[in-house]
C-alpha positions as CSV (number, residue, x, y, z in Angstrom):
1,M,-0.2,-0.1,-0.3
2,K,2.4,3.1,1.0
3,K,5.1,1.7,-2.1
4,L,1.3,1.9,-5.1
5,L,1.3,5.3,-2.6
6,L,4.2,6.3,-3.6
7,T,3.9,5.7,-6.9
8,F,1.1,8.2,-7.2
9,C,2.4,11.1,-6.1
10,A,6.2,10.7,-7.7
11,F,3.5,10.0,-11.0
12,L,1.2,12.7,-9.8
13,F,4.6,15.7,-8.4
14,V,5.6,14.5,-12.7
15,S,2.5,15.3,-14.0
16,T,1.8,18.9,-13.0
17,V,6.2,19.3,-13.7
18,F,5.3,18.1,-17.2
19,A,1.8,20.5,-17.2
20,Q,3.4,23.1,-16.1
21,N,5.7,23.1,-19.6
22,I,3.4,22.4,-22.0
23,T,2.1,25.9,-23.6
24,T,-1.0,26.0,-25.6
25,A,-1.2,26.9,-29.6
26,S,-3.5,29.9,-28.1
27,A,-1.4,31.1,-25.8
28,Y,1.9,31.2,-27.5
29,F,0.7,32.8,-30.1
30,K,-1.7,35.2,-27.6
31,T,2.1,36.5,-26.1
32,I,3.1,36.6,-29.2
33,S,0.4,39.5,-30.8
34,E,0.7,41.0,-27.1
35,Y,3.9,41.6,-28.0
36,Y,3.3,43.1,-31.1
37,G,1.8,45.3,-29.3
38,T,3.8,47.0,-27.2
39,I,6.0,48.3,-30.6
40,K,6.2,51.4,-31.2
41,D,7.5,50.6,-34.6
42,Y,10.0,49.0,-37.1
43,E,11.3,47.9,-40.3
44,V,12.7,44.7,-41.4
45,D,13.4,44.0,-45.3
46,Y,11.3,41.3,-47.5
47,E,10.3,39.0,-50.2
48,I,7.1,37.6,-51.5
49,R,6.7,34.9,-53.7
50,I,3.4,33.9,-55.2
51,D,3.5,31.3,-56.8
52,K,6.4,31.0,-59.9
53,S,6.7,35.7,-59.3
54,E,8.8,37.3,-56.9
55,S,9.1,40.0,-54.8
56,R,11.3,42.7,-52.0
57,G,11.9,45.2,-50.2
58,K,11.8,47.6,-47.5
59,L,8.7,47.9,-44.5
60,S,8.4,50.3,-42.6
61,F,5.1,49.9,-39.8
62,K,4.7,53.0,-37.2
63,A,1.5,52.2,-34.1
64,P,-1.7,52.1,-35.0
65,N,-1.5,51.8,-38.5
66,L,0.6,52.9,-40.9
67,L,2.6,50.8,-43.2
68,R,4.4,51.7,-46.7
69,M,6.4,48.7,-48.0
70,D,8.9,50.0,-50.7
71,Y,9.8,48.1,-53.6
72,T,13.2,47.4,-55.1
73,N,11.7,44.7,-57.2
74,P,9.8,45.5,-59.1
75,E,11.4,49.0,-58.9
76,E,9.8,52.1,-57.6
77,Q,6.7,50.0,-56.4
78,V,5.0,52.2,-53.4
79,I,2.8,50.2,-51.2
80,C,1.6,52.7,-48.3
81,F,-1.6,53.3,-45.9
82,N,-1.5,56.3,-44.4
83,G,-4.3,55.8,-41.9
84,D,-7.1,56.1,-44.0
85,V,-6.5,56.3,-48.0
86,L,-4.7,53.0,-48.9
87,T,-2.1,54.6,-52.1
88,I,-0.2,52.2,-54.8
89,Y,2.1,53.6,-57.1
90,I,2.8,51.1,-60.2
91,K,5.6,52.0,-62.7
92,E,5.3,49.1,-65.4
93,P,4.1,48.3,-67.4
94,A,1.8,51.6,-67.1
95,E,2.8,54.3,-64.7
96,A,-0.4,54.5,-62.6
97,V,-1.5,55.3,-59.7
98,L,-4.3,53.7,-57.5
99,Q,-6.5,55.0,-55.0
100,Q,-9.1,53.6,-52.4
101,Q,-10.0,55.3,-49.1
102,V,-9.8,52.2,-46.7
103,N,-11.0,51.2,-42.6
104,A,-7.7,49.9,-41.2
105,G,-8.9,46.6,-39.9
106,S,-10.4,45.7,-44.0
107,T,-6.8,45.5,-45.7
108,S,-6.3,41.7,-46.0
109,S,-2.4,41.3,-47.6
110,A,-0.8,39.1,-45.9
111,T,2.1,41.9,-44.8
112,T,-1.1,43.5,-42.7
113,M,-0.9,39.9,-40.3
114,T,2.5,41.5,-39.0
115,T,1.0,44.2,-36.8
116,P,-1.0,43.9,-33.9
117,Q,-4.6,44.8,-35.5
118,G,-3.8,41.3,-38.2
119,L,-3.1,39.9,-35.0
120,S,-5.7,40.2,-33.6
121,L,-7.7,39.5,-36.4
122,M,-6.1,36.2,-36.9
123,S,-6.7,34.8,-33.3
124,R,-10.4,35.7,-34.3
125,Y,-11.4,34.0,-37.2
126,Y,-8.4,31.0,-37.5
127,T,-8.4,28.1,-34.8
128,V,-5.0,28.0,-33.7
129,A,-2.3,24.8,-33.7
130,Y,0.8,24.1,-33.5
131,E,2.0,23.0,-37.1
132,T,4.9,20.3,-35.6
133,G,5.1,21.0,-31.5
134,Q,5.3,23.7,-29.4
135,N,9.3,23.5,-29.5
136,A,11.2,25.3,-31.5
137,E,12.5,23.2,-35.1
138,P,15.2,24.2,-38.4
139,L,13.2,26.7,-39.7
140,E,13.7,24.4,-43.1
141,E,16.0,21.9,-43.8
142,G,20.0,22.8,-43.7
143,S,18.8,25.8,-42.1
144,D,20.2,27.2,-38.2
145,E,17.1,29.3,-38.0
146,M,14.8,27.9,-35.1
147,V,11.4,29.3,-35.3
148,V,7.8,27.7,-33.2
149,K,5.7,26.8,-36.0
150,L,2.0,27.0,-35.9
151,I,-0.9,26.9,-38.6
152,L,-3.9,28.7,-38.8
153,T,-7.4,26.9,-39.7
154,R,-10.5,29.5,-40.5
155,K,-13.4,29.4,-38.9
156,S,-15.5,30.4,-42.0
157,A,-16.0,29.7,-45.4
158,S,-16.2,33.6,-46.1
159,E,-12.1,34.3,-45.0
160,A,-9.7,34.8,-47.7
161,F,-7.2,32.3,-46.8
162,R,-7.8,28.4,-46.3
163,Y,-4.4,27.8,-43.8
164,I,-2.0,30.9,-42.8
165,K,1.5,28.6,-41.4
166,L,3.4,31.9,-39.1
167,A,7.2,30.8,-38.2
168,I,7.8,33.2,-35.1
169,N,11.0,33.3,-34.2
170,D,11.8,31.6,-30.8
171,E,15.0,34.3,-30.5
172,T,13.5,37.2,-31.4
173,K,9.4,36.9,-30.7
174,L,8.7,38.4,-34.6
175,I,7.3,36.3,-37.4
176,R,9.9,35.2,-40.0
177,R,8.1,33.6,-42.0
178,I,4.2,33.9,-43.5
179,E,2.7,30.6,-45.1
180,A,-0.9,31.6,-46.5
181,V,-3.4,29.5,-48.8
182,T,-6.4,31.1,-49.8
183,T,-9.5,29.1,-50.9
184,K,-8.5,29.2,-55.0
185,G,-4.8,27.0,-54.1
186,E,-2.7,29.7,-54.2
187,E,0.4,30.5,-52.0
188,F,1.6,33.4,-50.9
189,V,5.1,33.3,-49.0
190,F,6.5,35.9,-47.1
191,D,10.0,35.9,-45.6
192,F,10.5,39.1,-43.1
193,Y,14.7,39.8,-42.4
194,D,16.6,41.4,-39.8
195,Y,13.6,43.5,-38.2
196,V,15.0,47.3,-36.8
197,L,12.2,48.1,-33.9
198,N,11.0,51.2,-32.7
199,Q,13.8,53.8,-34.1
200,N,10.5,57.3,-33.7
201,I,9.8,56.6,-37.8
202,S,7.7,60.0,-38.1
203,E,4.4,60.3,-39.6
204,Q,5.6,62.5,-42.8
205,R,7.7,58.9,-43.8
206,F,3.9,56.9,-44.4
207,V,3.0,59.9,-47.1
208,Y,3.7,59.6,-50.2
209,D,3.5,62.1,-53.0
210,A,3.5,59.9,-56.5
211,P,4.6,61.2,-59.3
212,S,2.5,63.9,-61.4
213,S,3.2,62.5,-65.0
214,A,1.3,58.7,-64.0
215,N,-1.8,57.7,-63.9
216,N,-5.0,58.7,-61.1
217,Y,-7.3,55.9,-60.4
218,N,-9.4,56.9,-57.3
219,N,-11.7,54.1,-55.2
220,F,-10.0,51.5,-57.8
221,L,-11.4,47.9,-55.4
222,F,-15.0,48.8,-56.3
223,T,-14.7,50.3,-60.2
224,E,-15.6,47.9,-62.5
């Protein structure tokens, strides 16, 4: 009887310690979201792959909702959101400026997932789980960079992405890679490199003056 009691106590102790070391995927995601909420601004280099198409550039963010993407490929292309108006400048094949008055929470680009608002929306509309487990693993085969991998599955068919995979750097707690698959099977892969945090970026950074030579298209999202 005494041996049975000791065995039960040992099992209870080990189980308690083990449970204390388990962090659920939703709890982990919440800590990442909360950390992003403490960041005042950041700049980061990015690469985007959509099927066989590739682009790259630098992304700037300032809380609560200012966002700008300056492309180096395609050269000089810009996407800028100043809190009220979304502006897209395209140099080729025909120089154009597209502008749209939008709600800050309505932008669905995967880049907005790297903002506190985007992370909050993801937790609301997607179910969060570990892709393989809570322990960090290499970003990809042969990589020395250790990340925690999450997979987010949509809760309703109305969401643009069927599922989203996040790779979060284990040391910095910043998003390193986003893989998102649309309902049509299109795959978007966003890689983020060399974050620089809290530089006190001026709001002027998010005021974009497009070349006067470009053709202007207003409310392009709703133009037939």
